[in-house]
C-alpha positions as CSV (number, residue, x, y, z in Angstrom):
1,M,92.1,109.0,116.6
2,E,88.7,108.8,118.1
3,T,87.3,105.6,119.7
4,V,83.5,105.0,119.6
5,K,81.2,102.2,120.4
6,G,79.1,100.5,117.8
7,R,77.0,97.5,116.8
8,V,77.9,95.2,113.9
9,E,75.0,95.3,111.4
10,E,76.3,93.2,108.6
11,V,79.5,91.2,107.9
12,L,80.9,91.7,104.4
13,P,83.6,89.7,102.5
14,G,87.2,90.7,103.2
15,L,86.8,91.0,107.0
16,Q,84.8,94.2,106.6
17,C,81.6,95.1,108.5
18,R,78.9,97.7,108.4
19,V,78.8,99.2,111.9
20,V,76.0,101.4,113.4
21,L,77.6,103.9,115.8
22,E,75.8,104.2,119.2
23,E,76.1,107.9,119.7
24,S,75.1,109.2,116.3
25,E,73.3,106.2,114.7
26,R,75.5,106.6,111.6
27,I,76.4,103.6,109.5
28,I,80.1,103.3,108.6
29,L,82.3,100.7,107.0
30,A,85.0,99.1,109.2
31,H,87.7,96.5,108.9
32,L,89.2,94.3,111.5
33,A,92.5,95.4,113.1
34,G,95.6,93.3,112.6
35,K,95.6,91.8,116.2
36,M,92.1,90.6,115.8
37,R,93.0,88.9,112.5
38,I,96.2,87.3,114.0
39,H,94.2,85.9,117.0
40,R,91.3,84.9,114.7
41,I,88.7,86.9,116.7
42,R,85.5,86.9,114.6
43,V,82.6,89.3,114.8
44,V,79.0,88.4,113.9
45,P,76.0,90.7,113.4
46,G,74.8,92.0,116.7
47,D,78.2,92.2,118.4
48,T,79.1,95.4,120.2
49,V,82.6,96.6,119.2
50,L,85.0,99.5,119.7
51,V,85.8,101.3,116.5
52,E,88.8,103.6,116.0
53,M,88.1,106.4,113.5
54,P,90.6,109.1,112.2
55,D,88.0,111.9,112.8
56,E,84.3,112.1,113.7
57,K,83.1,112.8,110.1
58,S,84.9,109.8,108.6
59,E,82.9,107.1,106.9
60,R,85.5,104.4,107.6
61,G,87.0,102.9,110.7
62,R,88.9,100.0,112.2
63,I,87.4,97.5,114.7
64,I,89.9,97.2,117.6
65,R,87.9,95.3,120.2
66,R,84.8,93.1,120.5
67,L,82.9,93.8,123.8
Protein backbone atom coordinates (compact mmCIF):
# COMPACT_ATOMS: atom_id res chain seq x y z
CA MET A 1 0.00 0.00 0.00
CA GLU A 2 1.20 3.45 -0.93
CA THR A 3 0.30 6.63 0.99
CA VAL A 4 0.13 9.94 -0.90
CA LYS A 5 -1.03 13.48 -0.14
CA GLY A 6 -3.93 15.01 -2.00
CA ARG A 7 -6.53 17.77 -1.97
CA VAL A 8 -10.27 17.12 -1.90
CA GLU A 9 -11.82 18.60 -5.03
CA GLU A 10 -15.43 17.45 -4.68
CA VAL A 11 -17.45 15.57 -2.06
CA LEU A 12 -19.85 12.99 -3.53
CA PRO A 13 -22.75 11.04 -1.98
CA GLY A 14 -21.91 7.89 -0.05
CA LEU A 15 -18.84 9.38 1.72
CA GLN A 16 -16.81 9.40 -1.49
CA CYS A 17 -14.61 12.22 -2.76
CA ARG A 18 -12.73 13.26 -5.85
CA VAL A 19 -9.13 13.87 -4.79
CA VAL A 20 -6.34 15.56 -6.77
CA LEU A 21 -3.00 13.96 -5.92
CA GLU A 22 -0.19 16.42 -5.14
CA GLU A 23 2.69 14.69 -6.87
CA SER A 24 1.07 13.70 -10.16
CA GLU A 25 -2.01 16.00 -10.38
CA ARG A 26 -4.15 12.92 -11.16
CA ILE A 27 -7.79 12.84 -10.07
CA ILE A 28 -8.89 9.70 -8.22
CA LEU A 29 -12.04 8.54 -6.44
CA ALA A 30 -11.55 7.90 -2.71
CA HIS A 31 -13.79 6.79 0.14
CA LEU A 32 -13.48 7.49 3.87
CA ALA A 33 -11.73 4.91 6.03
CA GLY A 34 -13.73 3.16 8.74
CA LYS A 35 -12.13 5.02 11.68
CA MET A 36 -12.99 8.35 10.07
CA ARG A 37 -16.62 7.22 9.72
CA ILE A 38 -16.79 5.98 13.32
CA HIS A 39 -15.40 9.24 14.72
CA ARG A 40 -17.56 11.32 12.32
CA ILE A 41 -14.61 13.16 10.79
CA ARG A 42 -15.89 15.04 7.77
CA VAL A 43 -13.96 16.37 4.81
CA VAL A 44 -14.89 19.38 2.72
CA PRO A 45 -13.57 20.61 -0.63
CA GLY A 46 -10.13 22.13 -0.17
CA ASP A 47 -9.02 19.85 2.69
CA THR A 48 -5.59 18.23 2.46
CA VAL A 49 -5.80 14.47 3.10
CA LEU A 50 -3.64 11.35 3.17
CA VAL A 51 -4.84 8.72 0.71
CA GLU A 52 -3.87 5.06 0.84
CA MET A 53 -3.73 3.42 -2.59
CA PRO A 54 -3.07 -0.24 -3.49
CA ASP A 55 -0.58 0.78 -6.20
CA GLU A 56 0.49 3.98 -7.96
CA LYS A 57 -1.61 3.37 -11.09
CA SER A 58 -4.88 2.76 -9.25
CA GLU A 59 -7.83 5.09 -9.86
CA ARG A 60 -9.32 4.46 -6.39
CA GLY A 61 -8.12 4.96 -2.85
CA ARG A 62 -9.06 5.33 0.81
CA ILE A 63 -8.80 8.56 2.81
CA ILE A 64 -7.06 7.65 6.06
CA ARG A 65 -6.34 11.08 7.56
CA ARG A 66 -7.28 14.75 7.22
CA LEU A 67 -4.32 17.10 7.59
